[in-house]
C-alpha positions in Angstrom: 59.4 114.1 107.5 58.4 115.0 111.1 54.7 114.6 111.8 54.3 117.1 114.6 50.9 118.7 115.0 50.1 121.7 117.1 49.0 120.1 120.3 46.1 121.4 122.3 46.9 123.0 125.7 46.4 120.6 128.6 44.7 121.8 131.8 46.7 122.7 134.9 45.5 119.6 136.8 47.2 117.3 134.3 50.4 119.2 134.1 52.3 120.5 131.0 52.2 118.7 127.7 55.3 116.7 126.8 56.4 115.6 123.4 59.3 113.1 122.8 62.2 114.5 120.8 61.9 113.5 117.1 64.9 111.8 115.5 66.5 115.0 114.2 66.2 116.8 117.5 67.7 113.9 119.5 70.7 113.5 117.2 71.4 117.3 117.3 71.0 117.3 121.1 73.5 114.5 121.5 76.2 116.3 119.5 76.0 119.9 120.8 79.3 121.8 121.1 80.0 125.1 122.8 82.7 126.0 120.3 80.3 125.9 117.3 76.7 126.4 118.5 73.9 124.9 116.4 72.2 128.1 115.4 70.2 129.1 112.4 70.5 132.8 111.5 67.8 134.6 109.6 68.3 138.2 108.6 65.3 140.2 107.3 65.8 143.7 105.8 62.9 146.2 105.9 62.9 149.7 104.4 61.1 151.5 107.3 61.0 151.5 111.1 59.0 149.4 113.6 57.3 150.4 116.8 58.9 148.4 119.7 55.7 147.8 121.7 53.6 146.8 118.7 56.3 144.4 117.5 56.6 142.8 120.9 52.9 142.3 121.1 52.6 141.0 117.5 55.5 138.5 117.9 54.2 137.2 121.3 50.8 136.7 119.8 52.4 134.9 116.8 54.1 132.5 119.3 50.7 131.7 120.7 49.2 131.1 117.3 51.9 128.5 116.8 52.1 126.9 120.3 54.5 124.2 119.3 57.3 126.7 119.5 56.6 127.5 123.2 58.7 124.7 124.5 61.7 123.8 126.6 63.6 120.7 127.2 62.0 118.9 130.2 64.2 117.7 133.1 65.2 114.0 132.8 66.8 111.3 134.8 69.9 109.4 133.8 67.7 106.4 133.0 65.1 108.2 130.9 64.6 106.6 127.6 63.9 109.9 125.7 64.5 113.6 125.8 61.2 115.4 125.9 59.9 118.9 125.0 57.7 120.5 127.6 55.2 123.0 126.3 54.6 126.2 128.2 51.7 128.5 128.2 53.8 131.7 128.0 57.3 132.7 126.9 59.7 132.4 129.9 62.1 135.0 128.5 61.9 138.3 126.7 62.1 137.1 123.1 62.3 140.5 121.3 65.2 142.9 122.0 66.3 146.2 120.6 70.1 146.7 120.8 71.3 150.3 120.6 72.0 151.6 117.1 75.5 152.3 116.0 78.0 151.8 113.2 78.8 148.3 114.3 75.3 147.2 115.4 74.7 145.1 112.2 78.0 143.3 112.5 77.5 142.7 116.2 74.0 141.3 115.7 75.3 138.9 113.1 78.1 137.8 115.4 75.6 137.1 118.3 73.4 135.1 115.9 76.4 132.8 115.2 77.8 132.5 118.7 74.9 132.7 121.2 72.3 129.9 120.8 69.1 130.4 122.8 69.2 127.8 125.6 66.9 124.8 125.4 66.1 125.1 129.1 63.9 128.2 128.5 60.9 128.6 126.3 61.0 129.4 123.5 64.4 128.6 121.9 64.3 131.6 119.6 65.4 135.2 119.8 64.5 138.3 117.7 66.9 141.3 117.7 65.7 144.5 116.0 68.5 146.7 114.6 67.2 150.1 113.6 68.8 152.8 111.4 70.7 150.5 109.0 69.9 152.0 105.6 71.8 154.7 103.7 69.7 157.4 105.4 69.5 155.6 108.7 65.9 154.7 108.2 65.8 151.0 107.6 65.4 148.1 110.0 67.0 144.6 110.1 65.4 141.8 112.0 67.8 139.1 113.3 66.2 135.8 114.2 68.4 133.3 116.0 67.1 129.7 116.4 68.5 126.8 118.3 68.6 124.3 115.5 68.0 121.4 117.9 64.5 122.7 118.3 63.4 124.0 114.9 64.6 125.1 111.4 64.5 128.2 109.3 61.3 127.7 107.3 59.3 127.0 110.5 60.7 130.2 112.1 59.9 132.2 108.9 56.3 130.9 109.2 56.1 132.5 112.7 57.6 135.7 111.5 55.0 135.9 108.6 52.3 135.6 111.2 53.8 138.4 113.3 54.1 140.6 110.2 50.4 140.1 109.5 49.4 140.8 113.1 51.7 143.9 113.2 50.8 145.5 109.9 47.4 144.1 109.1 48.5 143.2 105.6 47.9 139.8 104.0 51.0 137.6 104.5 49.5 134.4 103.1 52.0 132.3 101.2 52.0 132.7 97.4 51.5 129.7 95.2 54.8 128.0 94.1 55.8 128.8 90.6 54.5 126.5 87.9 57.3 124.5 86.3 57.3 124.0 82.6 56.9 120.3 81.8 59.6 118.6 79.8 60.0 115.1 78.6 61.5 112.9 81.4 64.4 111.6 79.4 67.4 110.7 81.5 70.7 111.8 80.1 73.2 109.0 79.7 76.2 109.5 81.9 78.5 107.8 84.4 77.2 106.1 87.5 77.2 108.2 90.6 79.9 107.5 93.2 79.3 104.9 95.9 78.1 106.2 99.2 80.7 103.9 100.8 83.5 106.0 99.2 84.7 108.9 101.5 83.9 112.1 99.6 86.1 115.1 99.1 86.6 117.5 102.0 86.7 121.3 101.6 90.5 122.1 101.4 91.7 124.2 104.3 92.3 127.9 103.6 93.6 130.3 106.2 92.1 129.2 109.5 91.5 131.8 112.3 92.6 131.3 115.9 89.2 132.0 117.4 86.7 129.2 117.4 83.2 129.3 116.0 81.7 130.3 112.6 82.3 133.1 110.2 79.7 134.5 107.8 79.5 136.4 104.5 76.3 137.5 102.9 75.8 138.9 99.4 73.1 139.7 96.9 73.2 138.3 93.3 70.8 138.2 90.3 68.6 135.1 90.3 70.1 133.0 87.5 68.3 133.0 84.2 67.3 129.7 82.5 65.4 128.9 79.3 61.7 128.6 80.0 61.7 125.0 78.7 64.9 124.0 80.5 64.8 120.5 82.0 66.5 121.8 85.2 65.4 124.2 87.9 67.1 127.1 89.6 67.9 124.7 92.5 69.8 122.5 90.0 71.7 125.6 88.9 72.7 126.4 92.5 73.7 122.8 93.1 76.0 122.8 90.0 77.4 126.2 91.0 78.3 124.9 94.4 79.9 121.8 93.0 82.0 123.7 90.5 82.9 126.3 93.2 84.3 123.6 95.5 86.0 121.7 92.7 87.8 124.9 91.7 88.7 125.7 95.3 90.1 122.3 96.0 92.2 122.3 92.7 93.7 125.7 93.7 94.7 124.2 97.1 96.2 121.1 95.7 93.6 118.6 97.0 93.5 115.2 95.4 90.4 114.9 93.2 87.7 112.9 94.9 83.9 112.6 94.4 81.9 115.5 95.9 78.8 114.9 97.9 76.5 117.8 98.6 73.7 117.5 101.2 70.4 119.0 100.2 67.4 119.5 102.6 64.0 118.7 101.1 61.0 120.3 102.7 57.5 119.1 101.8 55.5 121.0 104.5 52.7 123.4 103.6 53.6 127.0 104.1 50.2 128.2 105.6 49.2 128.2 109.2 49.0 124.4 109.2 52.7 124.1 108.8 54.2 121.8 111.5 56.7 123.7 113.6 59.9 121.9 114.3 62.7 120.4 112.3 60.7 119.3 109.2 63.2 118.7 106.4 64.7 115.4 105.2 68.3 115.3 104.0 69.5 113.8 100.7 73.0 113.7 99.2 73.7 114.6 95.6 77.0 113.1 94.3 79.4 114.2 91.6 82.3 112.4 90.1 85.6 114.4 89.7 85.4 114.4 85.9 81.9 115.8 86.1 83.0 119.0 87.9 85.9 119.5 85.4 84.5 121.8 82.7 87.2 120.7 80.3 85.7 117.2 80.3 82.0 117.8 81.1 80.1 120.8 79.6 78.1 122.7 82.2 74.9 122.1 80.2 75.4 118.3 80.5 76.1 118.6 84.2 72.9 120.6 84.7 70.8 117.9 83.1 72.5 115.1 85.0 72.0 117.0 88.3 68.3 117.6 87.5 67.9 113.8 87.0 69.6 113.1 90.3 67.8 115.7 92.4 64.4 114.7 90.9 65.0 111.1 91.8 66.2 111.9 95.3 63.2 114.1 96.0 60.8 111.4 95.0 62.3 108.9 97.4 60.4 108.2 100.7 62.9 107.8 103.5 63.3 109.0 107.1 64.7 112.5 107.7 68.2 111.3 108.6 68.0 107.8 107.1 67.2 104.4 108.5 70.4 104.3 110.6 69.5 107.3 112.6 66.0 105.9 113.3 67.6 102.8 114.7 70.1 104.8 116.7 67.4 106.8 118.5 65.0 103.9 119.2 64.2 104.2 123.0 65.4 100.7 124.0 68.2 101.9 126.3 68.6 105.1 128.4 69.0 108.2 126.2 72.3 109.1 128.0 73.8 105.8 126.7 72.6 106.5 123.2 74.2 110.0 123.4 77.6 108.5 124.1 77.1 106.0 121.2 75.9 108.7 118.8 78.9 111.0 119.5 81.3 108.1 119.1 79.7 107.0 115.8 79.7 110.6 114.6 83.5 110.9 115.1 84.1 107.6 113.4 81.9 108.5 110.4 83.5 111.9 109.9 85.4 110.8 106.8 82.1 109.8 105.2 80.3 113.1 106.0 79.2 115.0 102.9 81.5 117.7 101.5 79.1 120.5 102.2 75.4 121.4 102.6 73.5 123.5 100.1 70.2 124.7 101.6 68.1 126.5 99.0 65.1 128.0 100.7 63.8 129.1 97.2 61.6 132.1 96.7 60.4 133.4 100.0 56.6 132.5 99.9 55.5 135.3 102.3 55.5 139.1 101.5 56.7 139.8 105.1 54.8 143.1 104.9 54.8 145.0 108.2 52.5 147.7 107.0 52.9 151.2 105.5 55.6 152.6 107.9 57.9 149.5 108.0 57.2 148.2 104.6 57.9 144.7 103.2 61.1 142.7 103.2 63.5 143.4 100.3 66.2 141.0 101.4 66.2 137.8 103.5 69.3 135.8 104.3 69.5 132.5 106.1 72.6 130.6 107.3 72.9 127.0 108.6 75.5 125.8 111.1 78.9 125.0 109.6 80.6 122.6 112.0 83.5 120.4 111.1 84.0 118.0 109.4 82.0 119.8 106.7 83.2 123.3 107.8 81.2 125.1 105.1 77.5 125.6 104.3 75.8 127.5 101.4 72.3 128.9 102.0 70.3 130.7 99.3 66.9 132.4 99.2 65.3 134.8 96.7 63.3 137.9 97.5 62.1 140.8 95.3 63.7 139.1 92.3 67.2 138.9 93.9 69.2 135.9 95.1 70.5 136.2 98.7 73.5 134.0 99.3 75.0 133.3 102.7 78.4 131.4 103.0 79.0 130.2 106.6 82.2 128.4 107.6 84.1 127.0 110.5 87.0 129.3 111.5 89.0 126.1 112.1 88.9 125.6 108.3 88.6 129.0 106.6 89.1 132.7 107.2 87.2 135.8 106.0 89.4 136.2 102.9 88.7 132.6 102.0 85.0 133.3 102.3 85.3 136.3 100.0 87.1 134.2 97.4 84.5 131.5 97.6 81.8 134.1 97.0 83.6 135.3 93.9 83.8 131.7 92.6 80.1 131.1 93.3 79.2 134.2 91.4 81.4 133.2 88.4 80.0 129.7 88.2 76.4 130.9 88.7 76.8 133.0 85.7 78.3 130.0 83.8 75.0 128.1 84.4 73.2 130.8 82.5 75.4 130.6 79.4 75.3 126.9 78.7 72.1 125.3 77.4 71.4 121.8 76.3 
């Protein structure tokens, strides 16, 4: 994973601190598209109201507590070997805004979070919109954080928001300890070999595309799936199986030829306290499923859960670069970065048939209380969504807060429409319930 520390401020005589782009940042920077911006959307629901001046002050101080986020892309020459982040002492833009309330304020804020990426040329590449009066009695508040994913990811941004909450409300927002997993004998379940990574995986079958470019989004709240205390699988495995069964069902309905599914899963090993490195810190692994495994007539859900647990456990234990060894070679600074950009874009287009079917990003239980004090209260719902560019065209993001599962489905409008998103949500809920019913 990325090993980015919080660098100390340099003095004015030596000029601003510069940090070379890590591998993930460089690959993302090469492949930016205006039609489908690389944004991460975070949506935090609070029961009460926030004071604008106090929130601005707290969030600005939180940025200074995590100075790695106060960065912009440094100017470069055509012959430069790397892109570089340039750290700034202060924000160069007003980060916190308060759009006027109204019946469409929530919808409009979501739309902006999908369509307007904070520019990399101004520090910091993050925006916070505060939408007030969203509850049944017009008392609640929703915080919308929009991140340029070239610069950092959702968990890092959530760490900064937790710091701001503690500064604003004076309440302890230290991360809670991760849940203790019941230990079970590590006995692999015999089953078929997983598909070769050289075989092109299934694509999400097209639904009813929309004429406008960009991403669509649907968020919903579900019960956290139950599982036996001694189950050999985790909630993350249940979500992985649910996603696989949902997509297999969708593709059968749309007449797609059965092919192996491959679902990308981010793995994040960073600490959640103030020592958390700020940036893109997850590594990506792919979980594969054969067509017969996602056919419930041939493979019971309980068997699939156990196989999935074996696979995810093995993948998490592997030590590998964030995007694999190929990306590390591709970003080696041996030729000008502008040349590598053209090569990366060409390889990405050529490798599109081998891109994974979808991405499932399970944030898990939110480790911070996100408590803004007595008047605003603590978060009772937190949604995340990851970019959903083609050729995947669909991402599934989950998090749990206050004992509820918060699901976000985000899709490319070139592939799916809003009605398709609603149907996929219904399928997800159905198969999530199925993972509770089958035990091994």
